[in-house]
C-alpha positions, 0 to 999 in steps of 0.5 A: 673690969667688972665682976662677971655676972652670975650664971644661972643654969637653964633647966638644970644644965650645968656648963662644966658638967656638960663640957666634961661629958662632951670631952669624955664622950668626944662629941659636940654638945647638942642641946635637946632643950633648944629647937635650933630653927630660925624662929628660935634665934631671931634677935631683933623684935619685929625682924621677919623670920624665914619660914 
C-alpha cells in the first residue's frame, strides 16, 4: 500500500475539528462553503448539468 496523500484543508476547514464539533453538538456537518446544487458537483467536463 502507498502512503495516503497529504490532506490540505480547504479554507481552514480541519476535518478532526469539524468532526469533534459535530459529535459534541450531535449534528450533521453542513458545509457553508459548498453550494450543494447540481452545477457544483458535475463530475465530467462537458456533462450537461440540470438547471
